[in-house]
VOBALO-408631 format. One record per residue (C-alpha): y, z, x; residue in three letters. Coordinates in Angstrom, 3 decimals, m for minus. Example, Ala and Ser with C-alpha at 12.3 -4.5 7.8 and 13.67 -1.06 7.14 Angstrom:
REM VOBALO-408631
- y:z:x:aa
- m4.500:7.800:12.300:ALA .
- m1.060:7.140:13.670:SER .
END
This chain:
REM VOBALO-408631
- y:z:x:aa
- m123.102:55.506:26.740:MET .
- m126.773:56.274:27.224:ASN .
- m126.356:60.094:26.922:ALA .
- m124.424:59.418:23.499:ALA .
- m127.262:57.082:22.409:ILE .
- m129.884:59.806:23.291:ARG .
- m128.024:62.335:21.350:ALA .
- m127.688:60.340:18.421:VAL .
- m131.116:59.330:18.290:VAL .
- m132.570:63.016:18.677:ARG .
- m130.204:64.212:16.199:THR .
- m130.983:61.634:13.618:ALA .
- m135.201:62.331:14.424:LEU .
- m134.344:66.117:13.872:TYR .
- m132.586:65.592:10.467:LEU .
- m135.408:63.225:9.627:GLN .
- m133.521:60.028:9.451:TYR .
- m134.789:56.825:10.989:GLU .
- m132.658:55.546:13.740:PRO .
- m132.479:51.793:14.277:VAL .
- m130.947:50.409:17.571:GLY .
- m128.756:47.340:17.381:ILE .
- m129.051:45.318:20.723:PHE .
- m125.901:43.353:22.097:ARG .
- m123.052:44.780:19.645:GLY .
- m122.140:42.891:16.841:TYR .
- m123.574:39.932:18.173:GLU .
- m126.903:41.126:17.969:GLY .
- m126.526:42.694:14.550:LEU .
- m125.467:39.124:13.154:ILE .
- m128.519:37.490:14.955:ALA .
- m130.675:40.643:13.511:GLY .
- m131.649:42.066:16.997:GLN .
- m132.594:45.318:15.466:LEU .
- m135.264:47.749:16.739:GLN .
- m136.559:51.181:15.308:PRO .
- m136.185:53.906:18.055:LEU .
- m138.011:56.957:19.086:THR .
- m137.956:59.967:21.155:ALA .
- m139.379:58.333:23.930:SER .
- m137.276:55.242:23.619:ASP .
- m134.132:57.193:24.849:VAL .
- m136.112:59.501:27.234:SER .
- m134.819:59.406:31.053:GLY .
- m132.004:57.239:30.119:ILE .
- m129.225:60.003:30.989:LEU .
- m128.961:58.683:34.642:GLN .
- m129.001:55.031:33.869:ARG .
- m125.843:52.960:34.129:GLY .
- m124.247:50.850:31.110:GLY .
- m126.111:51.147:27.847:THR .
- m129.972:50.471:27.262:ILE .
- m128.838:48.700:23.893:LEU .
- m126.826:46.128:26.281:ARG .
- m123.282:45.077:25.183:SER .
- m121.745:42.036:23.902:GLY .
- m118.809:40.209:22.573:ARG .
- m118.989:38.553:19.608:SER .
- m116.628:35.619:18.401:ALA .
- m118.599:35.179:15.026:ALA .
- m118.127:39.006:14.218:PHE .
- m114.328:38.195:14.363:ARG .
- m114.591:35.897:11.131:THR .
- m115.143:37.085:7.436:PRO .
- m118.268:34.778:7.445:GLU .
- m119.353:36.819:10.663:GLY .
- m119.036:40.024:8.954:ARG .
- m120.916:38.778:5.781:LYS .
- m123.914:37.760:7.791:LYS .
- m123.914:41.259:9.560:ALA .
- m123.620:42.858:6.120:TYR .
- m126.631:41.083:4.771:GLU .
- m128.580:41.802:7.717:ILE .
- m127.653:45.619:7.299:LEU .
- m128.915:45.270:3.711:GLN .
- m132.146:43.451:4.321:ALA .
- m132.719:46.646:6.508:HIS .
- m131.470:49.181:4.221:HIS .
- m129.119:50.408:6.492:ILE .
- m126.173:52.206:5.173:GLN .
- m124.673:54.304:8.054:ARG .
- m123.666:52.678:11.233:LEU .
- m122.542:54.561:14.258:ILE .
- m120.634:52.445:16.930:VAL .
- m120.011:53.082:20.360:ILE .
- m117.188:50.950:22.247:GLY .
- m113.591:50.318:22.959:GLY .
- m110.661:49.128:21.139:ASP .
- m112.156:45.759:20.167:GLY .
- m115.562:47.625:18.988:THR .
- m113.192:49.902:16.694:ALA .
- m111.097:47.221:15.482:ARG .
- m114.183:45.258:14.326:GLY .
- m115.550:48.533:12.615:ALA .
- m112.171:48.631:10.699:GLN .
- m112.374:45.372:9.521:ALA .
- m115.892:45.662:8.590:PHE .
- m115.205:48.916:6.689:LEU .
- m112.159:47.264:4.817:GLU .
- m114.641:44.294:3.375:GLU .
- m117.395:46.331:2.675:TYR .
- m116.303:49.837:1.639:PRO .
- m119.736:50.758:0.524:ASP .
- m120.728:51.207:4.327:LEU .
- m120.630:54.381:6.139:GLN .
- m119.075:54.188:9.443:ILE .
- m118.719:56.636:12.452:LEU .
- m116.786:55.411:15.747:GLY .
- m117.239:57.163:19.139:LEU .
- m114.695:56.079:21.773:PRO .
- m116.609:54.614:24.624:GLY .
- m114.856:52.830:27.329:THR .
- m114.125:53.716:30.922:ILE .
- m110.486:52.511:30.429:ASP .
- m109.847:55.624:28.320:ASN .
- m107.081:53.699:26.358:ASP .
- m108.098:54.337:22.894:LEU .
- m105.257:55.721:20.700:TYR .
- m106.021:59.180:19.321:GLY .
- m108.494:60.184:22.146:THR .
- m108.003:62.570:24.958:ASP .
- m111.114:61.447:26.642:LEU .
- m113.548:58.585:25.951:THR .
- m117.299:58.112:26.861:ILE .
- m117.558:56.785:30.281:GLY .
- m114.147:57.844:31.761:PHE .
- m115.588:60.436:33.859:ASP .
- m118.213:58.502:35.427:THR .
- m115.935:55.825:36.403:ALA .
- m113.294:58.475:37.692:VAL .
- m116.388:60.016:39.866:ASN .
- m117.673:56.584:41.414:ILE .
- m113.990:55.709:42.369:ALA .
- m113.231:59.013:44.135:VAL .
- m116.828:58.455:45.792:GLU .
- m115.862:54.977:47.050:ALA .
- m112.587:56.074:48.451:ILE .
- m114.323:58.890:50.327:ASP .
- m116.628:56.275:51.884:ARG .
- m113.803:54.207:52.786:LEU .
- m111.406:56.677:54.171:ARG .
- m112.918:57.352:57.374:ASP .
- m113.755:53.676:58.686:THR .
- m110.196:52.740:57.645:ALA .
- m108.719:55.844:59.667:ALA .
- m110.940:54.576:62.771:ALA .
- m109.543:51.412:62.547:MET .
- m106.243:52.337:61.976:GLY .
- m106.072:50.375:58.542:ARG .
- m104.397:50.947:55.351:LEU .
- m106.736:50.359:52.570:PHE .
- m105.832:49.684:48.914:LEU .
- m108.434:50.220:45.963:VAL .
- m108.148:48.724:42.573:GLU .
- m110.094:50.191:39.515:VAL .
- m110.499:48.836:35.935:MET .
- m107.901:49.887:33.504:GLY .
- m106.254:46.589:32.184:ARG .
- m103.119:47.933:30.279:ASP .
- m103.760:51.809:30.836:SER .
- m103.625:53.530:34.399:GLY .
- m106.038:56.645:33.593:PHE .
- m108.928:55.834:36.058:ILE .
- m106.127:54.870:38.758:ALA .
- m104.224:58.269:38.094:LEU .
- m107.184:60.687:37.582:HIS .
- m108.663:58.973:40.807:THR .
- m105.514:59.342:42.925:ALA .
- m105.345:63.013:42.359:VAL .
- m108.563:63.600:43.235:ALA .
- m108.785:61.793:46.192:SER .
- m105.456:62.513:47.650:GLY .
- m104.134:59.087:47.628:ALA .
- m100.673:58.234:49.247:GLU .
- m99.616:56.248:46.355:ALA .
- m100.875:54.912:43.066:VAL .
- m99.730:52.240:40.981:LEU .
- m100.109:52.207:37.261:ILE .
- m99.182:49.743:34.467:PRO .
- m97.180:52.573:32.377:GLU .
- m94.853:52.975:35.298:THR .
- m92.852:50.106:36.702:PRO .
- m93.705:49.545:40.063:THR .
- m90.809:49.528:42.804:ASP .
- m92.530:46.740:44.912:PHE .
- m89.166:46.739:47.099:ASP .
- m90.187:50.509:47.905:ALA .
- m93.552:49.556:48.782:ILE .
- m92.760:46.749:50.806:VAL .
- m90.543:49.220:52.612:ARG .
- m93.392:51.471:53.205:VAL .
- m95.549:48.629:54.482:LEU .
- m92.924:47.425:56.870:GLU .
- m93.364:50.552:59.023:ARG .
- m96.877:49.294:60.052:GLY .
- m96.751:45.535:59.058:TRP .
- m95.114:42.412:60.460:GLN .
- m94.553:39.006:58.421:LEU .
- m94.008:35.738:59.877:ARG .
- m94.598:32.183:58.611:GLY .
- m95.160:28.824:59.989:SER .
- m94.478:25.375:58.452:ASP .
- m94.591:21.853:59.807:LEU .
- m90.572:21.656:59.498:ALA .
- m89.121:25.000:58.324:PRO .
- m85.977:24.828:56.585:ALA .
- m83.270:27.493:57.698:PRO .
- m83.884:30.626:55.605:ALA .
- m81.547:33.199:57.038:ARG .
- m82.359:35.660:54.099:TRP .
- m85.606:35.789:55.401:LEU .
- m84.662:36.054:58.952:GLU .
- m82.575:38.941:57.729:GLN .
- m85.805:40.616:56.372:LEU .
- m87.253:40.245:60.013:GLY .
- m89.752:37.409:58.980:VAL .
- m90.246:35.316:62.080:GLY .
- m90.588:31.665:61.307:LEU .
- m92.498:29.108:63.412:LEU .
- m92.156:25.547:63.745:SER .
- m95.299:23.759:63.374:GLY .
- m98.895:24.604:62.906:HIS .
- m100.655:25.955:66.098:ARG .
- m103.571:28.343:66.828:ALA .
- m101.563:30.713:68.811:GLU .
- m99.498:31.351:65.435:HIS .
- m102.260:33.640:64.608:VAL .
- m102.687:36.495:66.382:ALA .
- m105.990:38.506:66.720:PRO .
- m104.642:41.566:64.953:ASP .
- m103.535:39.459:61.891:THR .
- m104.623:41.386:59.173:GLN .
- m104.270:38.487:55.986:LEU .
- m103.384:34.782:56.208:LEU .
- m101.962:33.221:53.158:VAL .
- m101.711:29.460:52.620:TYR .
- m100.644:26.779:50.317:SER .
- m103.522:25.049:48.719:PRO .
- m101.996:21.736:50.194:ALA .
- m103.468:22.963:53.570:VAL .
- m106.589:21.874:54.076:PRO .
- m109.689:24.153:55.209:VAL .
- m109.498:22.233:58.605:GLY .
- m106.136:23.315:59.481:ASN .
- m105.405:24.773:62.905:VAL .
- m104.323:27.811:61.786:GLU .
- m107.041:28.347:59.266:ARG .
- m109.542:27.735:61.488:ARG .
- m108.148:30.211:64.348:ALA .
- m107.972:32.844:61.273:ALA .
- m111.818:32.195:60.703:ARG .
- m112.213:32.564:64.624:ALA .
- m110.374:35.887:64.558:TRP .
- m112.300:37.229:61.220:GLY .
- m108.963:37.343:59.582:VAL .
- m109.339:37.101:55.741:PRO .
- m107.880:34.160:54.004:GLU .
- m105.829:33.849:50.415:LEU .
- m104.518:30.826:48.669:SER .
- m100.943:31.314:47.295:LEU .
- m102.422:31.289:43.720:PRO .
- m104.775:34.211:44.733:GLU .
- m101.893:36.320:46.617:MET .
- m99.854:35.624:43.533:LEU .
- m102.737:37.047:41.490:ALA .
- m102.939:40.091:43.396:ARG .
- m99.024:40.507:43.683:LEU .
- m99.035:40.374:39.848:THR .
- m101.815:42.560:38.943:ARG .
- m100.543:45.453:36.770:GLY .
- m97.897:43.468:35.509:ARG .
- m97.359:41.628:32.118:ARG .
- m97.632:38.065:33.460:VAL .
- m95.535:35.138:31.664:LEU .
- m96.552:31.933:33.160:ALA .
- m95.171:28.329:32.693:VAL .
- m97.342:25.502:33.410:ALA .
- m97.317:21.839:32.781:GLY .
- m97.078:18.400:34.675:THR .
- m93.287:19.057:34.953:HIS .
- m90.477:21.266:34.114:GLY .
- m92.152:24.362:35.246:LYS .
- m89.678:25.657:37.627:SER .
- m86.379:25.308:35.455:THR .
- m88.201:26.742:32.452:THR .
- m89.584:29.700:34.904:ALA .
- m85.806:30.026:36.220:ALA .
- m84.547:29.937:32.535:MET .
- m86.932:32.627:31.319:LEU .
- m86.221:34.867:34.267:ALA .
- m82.222:34.600:33.551:GLY .
- m82.673:35.772:29.859:ILE .
- m85.277:38.339:30.714:LEU .
- m82.566:39.843:33.512:ARG .
- m79.640:39.663:31.159:ARG .
- m81.843:41.486:28.429:SER .
- m82.308:44.575:31.069:GLY .
- m85.729:43.623:32.605:ALA .
- m85.789:43.470:36.289:GLU .
- m89.084:40.943:36.436:PRO .
- m91.006:39.817:39.339:MET .
- m90.280:36.230:39.845:VAL .
- m92.095:33.093:41.549:TYR .
- m90.919:29.677:40.826:ALA .
- m90.797:26.442:42.933:GLY .
- m87.043:26.013:43.475:ALA .
- m84.259:28.195:43.992:ALA .
- m81.573:28.725:41.535:PRO .
- m78.164:27.349:42.934:LEU .
- m76.383:30.729:42.959:ASP .
- m79.565:32.307:44.713:GLU .
- m81.172:32.248:48.282:PRO .
- m84.700:31.935:47.220:SER .
- m87.280:30.951:44.326:CYS .
- m88.570:34.407:44.268:GLY .
- m87.567:38.203:43.295:ARG .
- m89.789:41.235:43.589:ALA .
- m88.376:42.658:40.530:GLY .
- m88.805:46.594:39.600:ARG .
- m90.037:46.059:36.305:GLY .
- m93.411:45.407:34.511:ALA .
- m93.035:41.704:33.685:LEU .
- m94.090:39.291:36.056:ALA .
- m92.578:35.365:35.564:VAL .
- m94.752:32.773:37.377:VAL .
- m94.571:29.227:37.918:GLU .
- m98.565:28.160:37.302:ALA .
- m99.003:25.204:39.270:CYS .
- m102.285:23.063:38.201:GLU .
- m102.890:21.826:41.957:TYR .
- m106.324:22.353:42.580:ARG .
- m106.814:24.360:39.574:ARG .
- m104.526:27.035:41.460:GLY .
- m103.320:28.570:38.039:PHE .
- m106.880:29.451:37.060:LEU .
- m106.155:32.677:39.635:SER .
- m103.714:33.911:37.322:LEU .
- m104.256:36.388:34.253:ALA .
- m101.545:35.571:32.103:PRO .
- m100.542:37.624:28.787:ARG .
- m98.122:34.674:27.473:ALA .
- m97.719:31.220:28.863:ALA .
- m96.295:27.956:28.341:ALA .
- m97.985:24.798:28.521:ILE .
- m95.051:22.002:28.711:LEU .
- m96.661:18.924:28.983:ASN .
- m99.927:17.473:30.037:VAL .
- m99.865:14.073:31.827:GLU .
- m102.407:12.972:34.411:PRO .
- m101.099:13.957:38.028:ASP .
- m102.484:14.969:41.299:HIS .
- m105.344:12.452:41.389:PHE .
- m106.649:13.857:44.906:ASP .
- m108.292:16.549:42.957:CYS .
- m108.327:15.419:39.368:TYR .
- m109.961:12.009:39.640:PRO .
- m109.864:11.517:35.823:THR .
- m107.383:12.249:32.730:ALA .
- m110.212:14.201:31.279:ALA .
- m110.469:16.513:34.299:GLU .
- m106.826:17.249:34.551:TYR .
- m106.594:18.122:30.830:GLU .
- m110.023:20.027:31.068:GLU .
- m108.161:22.034:33.718:ALA .
- m105.202:23.298:31.604:PHE .
- m107.770:24.097:28.463:ALA .
- m109.481:26.395:31.074:ARG .
- m105.879:27.972:31.774:PHE .
- m105.290:28.278:28.055:ALA .
- m108.674:30.000:27.626:ALA .
- m107.569:32.825:29.974:ARG .
- m104.733:34.306:27.425:LEU .
- m105.936:36.953:25.668:PRO .
- m106.457:37.476:21.784:ARG .
- m102.987:39.191:21.056:GLY .
- m101.314:36.833:23.679:GLY .
- m99.032:33.835:23.256:LEU .
- m99.277:30.208:23.889:LEU .
- m96.200:27.922:23.899:VAL .
- m96.633:24.427:23.606:VAL .
- m94.561:21.233:22.962:ALA .
- m95.189:19.911:19.414:GLU .
- m95.010:16.432:20.434:ALA .
- m97.150:16.644:23.376:ASP .
- m100.482:15.781:21.871:VAL .
- m102.391:16.488:24.953:ALA .
- m101.003:19.879:25.178:ALA .
- m101.808:20.690:21.669:ARG .
- m105.295:19.370:22.169:ARG .
- m105.312:22.051:25.039:VAL .
- m103.921:24.835:22.675:ALA .
- m107.290:24.744:20.672:ALA .
- m108.796:26.331:23.698:HIS .
- m107.230:29.853:23.480:THR .
- m107.722:32.891:21.641:ALA .
- m104.080:33.583:21.857:ALA .
- m101.384:33.020:19.114:ARG .
- m99.886:29.189:19.058:VAL .
- m96.296:28.802:18.690:GLU .
- m94.703:25.226:19.085:THR .
- m91.251:23.986:20.628:VAL .
- m89.760:20.553:19.477:GLY .
- m87.090:18.886:17.990:PHE .
- m88.642:18.694:14.006:SER .
- m88.386:21.328:11.484:LEU .
- m91.690:22.000:11.991:GLY .
- m91.764:23.303:15.148:ALA .
- m92.029:27.124:15.520:ASP .
- m88.740:26.842:17.826:TRP .
- m86.448:23.993:17.498:THR .
- m83.435:22.684:18.356:ALA .
- m81.088:20.942:15.406:GLN .
- m77.737:19.482:15.428:HIS .
- m77.800:18.532:18.959:LEU .
- m74.489:17.368:20.189:ARG .
- m74.310:15.687:23.550:PRO .
- m71.535:15.747:26.022:ARG .
- m71.562:14.109:29.334:GLN .
- m75.465:14.555:29.432:GLY .
- m75.426:18.394:28.314:ARG .
- m76.573:19.548:24.956:TYR .
- m74.939:22.212:22.471:ARG .
- m77.534:22.516:19.752:PHE .
- m78.552:25.550:17.098:LEU .
- m81.688:27.305:18.026:LEU .
- m83.941:28.078:15.062:TYR .
- m87.074:30.303:15.312:ARG .
- m89.580:30.021:12.532:ALA .
- m86.510:28.231:10.373:GLN .
- m84.522:31.068:11.198:ARG .
- m81.037:30.617:12.898:LEU .
- m80.753:32.571:15.860:LEU .
- m77.402:31.152:17.163:GLY .
- m75.915:28.365:19.067:GLN .
- m76.650:27.347:22.806:VAL .
- m74.473:25.391:24.842:ALA .
- m76.343:24.375:27.990:LEU .
- m74.879:23.808:31.466:ALA .
- m77.513:21.985:32.794:VAL .
- m77.967:18.170:31.633:PRO .
- m80.755:16.199:29.948:GLY .
- m82.510:16.091:26.525:ARG .
- m85.637:17.400:28.653:HIS .
- m83.737:20.700:29.273:ASN .
- m83.182:21.415:25.707:VAL .
- m87.221:21.360:25.396:LEU .
- m87.398:23.498:28.675:ASN .
- m84.893:26.032:27.177:ALA .
- m86.813:26.344:23.891:LEU .
- m89.954:27.212:25.817:ALA .
- m88.059:30.095:27.758:ALA .
- m86.616:31.443:24.653:ALA .
- m90.078:31.682:23.187:ALA .
- m91.516:33.549:25.929:LEU .
- m88.632:35.811:26.401:ALA .
- m88.496:36.619:22.534:TRP .
- m92.369:37.627:23.152:GLU .
- m91.118:39.965:25.761:SER .
- m88.605:41.683:23.978:GLY .
- m85.440:39.559:24.661:ALA .
- m83.187:39.231:21.569:ARG .
- m79.789:38.467:20.157:GLY .
- m76.705:37.256:22.324:ALA .
- m78.350:37.907:25.746:CYS .
- m80.762:35.046:24.755:LEU .
- m78.266:32.594:23.683:LEU .
- m75.871:33.625:26.671:GLU .
- m78.404:33.559:29.478:ALA .
- m79.315:30.077:28.726:LEU .
- m75.579:29.170:28.369:ALA .
- m75.239:30.874:31.997:ALA .
- m78.241:29.035:33.557:PHE .
- m76.582:26.452:36.350:ARG .
- m79.536:24.852:37.313:GLY .
- m81.841:24.727:40.383:LEU .
- m81.565:23.170:43.685:ARG .
- m82.953:19.502:43.789:ARG .
- m83.436:19.671:39.887:ARG .
- m79.933:17.213:39.053:LEU .
- m78.198:18.877:41.740:GLN .
- m74.696:17.187:42.009:THR .
- m72.242:17.128:44.459:GLN .
- m69.343:14.864:45.163:MET .
- m69.488:12.910:48.568:LEU .
- m66.317:11.483:50.438:PRO .
- m64.986:8.554:49.080:GLY .
- m65.637:9.581:45.394:GLU .
- m69.197:8.928:45.661:ILE .
- m71.406:11.252:43.061:ALA .
- m74.842:12.236:44.836:TRP .
- m77.765:13.222:42.328:VAL .
- m80.395:14.877:44.092:ASP .
- m83.545:15.436:41.833:ASP .
- m87.379:16.085:42.807:TYR .
- m88.577:13.720:40.086:ALA .
- m91.974:12.076:41.527:HIS .
- m93.876:11.477:38.389:HIS .
- m93.068:8.579:35.902:PRO .
- m91.732:10.680:33.129:THR .
- m89.577:13.075:35.331:ALA .
- m88.091:10.039:36.927:VAL .
- m87.183:8.318:33.474:ARG .
- m85.681:11.643:32.205:GLU .
- m83.504:12.153:35.433:ALA .
- m82.023:8.618:35.100:LEU .
- m81.697:9.071:31.287:THR .
- m79.508:12.342:32.001:ALA .
- m77.682:10.726:35.024:VAL .
- m76.652:7.766:32.920:ARG .
- m75.377:10.038:30.123:ALA .
- m73.241:12.292:32.717:MET .
- m71.601:8.921:34.229:TYR .
- m71.732:6.383:31.384:PRO .
- m69.083:4.354:33.231:GLN .
- m70.261:4.457:36.223:ARG .
- m72.472:2.088:38.769:ARG .
- m75.790:4.234:38.853:LEU .
- m77.806:3.232:42.167:ILE .
- m81.223:4.622:42.491:CYS .
- m83.188:5.271:45.771:VAL .
- m86.901:6.355:44.639:PHE .
- m89.315:7.512:47.264:GLN .
- m93.157:7.665:45.788:PRO .
- m94.810:10.772:46.734:HIS .
- m98.569:10.088:47.489:GLN .
- m99.945:6.434:47.520:ALA .
- m102.897:7.367:45.057:VAL .
- m100.083:8.734:42.739:ARG .
- m98.224:5.532:43.013:LEU .
- m101.547:3.347:42.640:THR .
- m102.690:5.266:39.391:ARG .
- m99.311:5.114:37.692:LEU .
- m97.727:2.068:38.959:LEU .
- m96.621:0.401:35.835:ASP .
- m95.436:3.679:34.627:GLU .
- m93.134:3.957:37.592:PHE .
- m91.746:0.308:37.208:ALA .
- m90.959:0.673:33.511:HIS .
- m89.308:4.391:34.413:SER .
- m86.843:3.021:36.866:LEU .
- m84.985:0.638:34.403:HIS .
- m82.092:2.923:33.722:ASN .
- m80.878:2.151:37.258:ALA .
- m78.241:m0.886:37.902:ASP .
- m79.197:m1.165:41.427:LEU .
- m82.672:0.204:42.910:LEU .
- m83.991:0.722:46.362:ALA .
- m87.678:1.907:46.871:VAL .
- m88.336:3.679:50.181:ALA .
- m91.771:3.475:51.793:GLU .
- m94.358:6.185:50.226:VAL .
- m94.451:9.586:51.429:LEU .
- m98.012:9.857:52.192:ARG .
- m98.420:13.518:51.540:ALA .
- m102.116:14.860:52.347:ARG .
- m103.314:11.505:52.800:GLU .
- m105.025:9.569:55.882:GLY .
- m103.864:6.029:56.844:PRO .
- m103.182:3.281:54.278:PRO .
- m105.901:1.597:52.234:ARG .
- m106.338:m2.042:51.317:ALA .
- m106.352:m1.115:47.449:HIS .
- m103.527:1.329:47.493:GLU .
- m99.986:0.280:45.867:ALA .
- m97.104:m0.040:48.036:THR .
- m93.451:0.291:48.055:ALA .
- m93.152:m3.463:48.152:CYS .
- m95.389:m3.856:44.970:GLU .
- m93.392:m1.125:43.335:LEU .
- m90.116:m2.797:43.961:ALA .
- m91.676:m6.422:42.657:ARG .
- m92.837:m4.791:39.680:ARG .
- m89.718:m3.200:38.817:ALA .
- m87.906:m6.544:39.443:ALA .
- m90.315:m8.343:37.103:GLU .
- m88.975:m6.070:34.287:LEU .
- m85.363:m7.009:35.058:GLY .
- m84.231:m4.410:37.591:ALA .
- m81.825:m5.447:40.696:CYS .
- m83.710:m4.354:43.483:VAL .
- m83.193:m4.100:47.397:LEU .
- m85.491:m5.806:49.574:PRO .
- m85.224:m2.963:51.956:GLU .
- m88.226:m0.348:52.355:HIS .
- m87.985:1.355:55.817:ALA .
- m86.009:4.496:55.084:PRO .
- m82.991:3.964:57.938:ALA .
- m82.951:0.256:56.452:GLU .
- m82.724:1.640:52.973:VAL .
- m80.007:3.913:53.950:ALA .
- m78.051:1.113:55.780:ALA .
- m78.266:m1.092:52.809:ALA .
- m77.321:1.373:50.312:VAL .
- m74.356:2.705:51.987:ALA .
- m73.086:m1.126:52.767:GLU .
- m73.163:m1.670:48.983:ARG .
- m71.681:1.965:47.881:CYS .
- m68.498:1.636:46.634:ALA .
- m65.999:4.361:45.716:ALA .
- m66.870:5.720:42.099:GLY .
- m70.442:5.062:42.517:ASP .
- m73.209:7.794:41.368:VAL .
- m76.137:7.467:43.975:VAL .
- m79.357:9.359:42.557:VAL .
- m82.175:10.084:45.055:ALA .
- m85.643:10.956:43.502:LEU .
- m88.709:12.185:45.065:GLY .
- m90.755:15.138:46.098:ALA .
- m88.860:15.015:49.577:ALA .
- m85.402:15.630:50.381:GLU .
- m83.234:12.397:51.214:MET .
- m80.902:13.919:53.912:GLY .
- m81.374:10.870:55.846:TRP .
- m79.626:8.812:52.931:LEU .
- m76.653:11.447:52.238:ARG .
- m75.976:11.656:56.320:HIS .
- m75.455:7.806:55.904:GLU .
- m73.575:7.588:53.212:LEU .
- m71.080:10.426:54.520:VAL .
- m71.215:8.404:57.885:GLU .
- m70.194:5.312:56.426:ARG .
- m67.187:6.623:54.696:VAL .
- m65.939:8.373:57.711:ARG .
- m66.122:5.216:59.835:VAL .
- m64.245:3.148:57.438:HIS .
- m61.759:5.682:56.994:ARG .
- m61.162:5.773:60.753:ALA .
- m60.999:2.187:60.596:ALA .
- m58.229:2.448:58.314:GLY .
END
């Protein structure tokens, strides 16, 4: 940059022009930060990095009013010719400026280390960037070899791999990942497996044969000895506190740590990230989106919070350039991601252990929306007021989903049948076709609309979109239904927020309109129950018989005096007209429900934790009764 500035200034002086420097780019032009430049001003600047005029982004210059102000500044200083040096944003700004004020003469010099400007072979700054990257690799190589370590160097480039490609060739890298070519992560994993071992621990790990087949060791409980001295990276859930025994052991051995969201950010670099955020509905929408993309021929990387019914896990490495990620707001984890397009399904106060107020919760979503780039897409629910407020913070294009004709993506002529919906799908008031969902619930229609909007943005079109939505069979613990002995229908759902509880019970009621509905709800976290006690009580009204199990105190210490309890929630629900069982201890709840359950009943288990204890008691009761004749 400085070499170009020096050449321009000295050439202008030679031709007897009066060069003027504009500091901080278009922003400085609007602010009138102009200064005449002399030969001495550009002396000795060739070896200096960056630019002596400094750079800056200008939101004001993107508006006609801002460009008018800039034009008036130029007129006041009698400047008719501009030389602009920069990347695609600078070039687009210059083009818009020239179209509005054709009397100007503007010369553009491509200056970006990314080397990603159309129509250019090499841009100013690119050679310097490659040389610095090669020098860095040369310094790292001997140290890494001495320690027997693999090292990965990330360079700039956004959506272009010029720096990475030239650096890899010049430095003799073993492999190079560039965004223009889909990365075969499975192949990379196979290479890493030659020298890396993967293992994980949980307080009570569920059986995962597919992981064991891949050679991943599963450890029960959290113990310091699980972290070996030669461990090179520890990835932890944001729910695992800093004082966890394995995290302490990692720090003692000098093992670097990454939270799961931070690891996801690394895994998705170089891919076009499609993120699904919201208080609830994220897992289902992400899985729907992944299904559409796969049917359309893409092979996206996928990370969601629940596994599809017909797949062993909730993740997929993928070979394509897209990544579908469930973006969880817990502890602001989704702010680690860099999405190109995203959906915010709903914004309702939750996670009170890290968001004490509704304003803080909404502010986190606003920051997430602000991470989307200009030219990206944000999808929000038309009827969710908070989600629409959040959308005001993004520079991306915003599209809405809803049931009204005013939404950009809308479902019309809904026809329910046993809780499942058939509807006509419209985009921008244009009919795309009919969708027949296999998953129950009106809320899943909105999830399908959001998935369709993100898939359309990624190139999915025509029948594959409609067919993929119809083929989606659901996720584990998302209204997952099975028939138990004795003609008892068992419905298992992850719902642990009042809105999700209400939607789940409404859907189940529509699925089994003539049957008695028994609901067992286990609140997740006392702080959530305390803050949303009245909302929970109203959300449970759709059950014929209700049992409230003791609160699952996840990530919480001993009970406090002011906290709401299962007994209090049961009392509130009874005051609203619900028929509520008096038992709250899990074993007593299971026995009471099993005693009252009859053939043809529907038992709905709601809560963040699985209620295997309840299902086992129901099955055992039927077995004993059959044995007794």
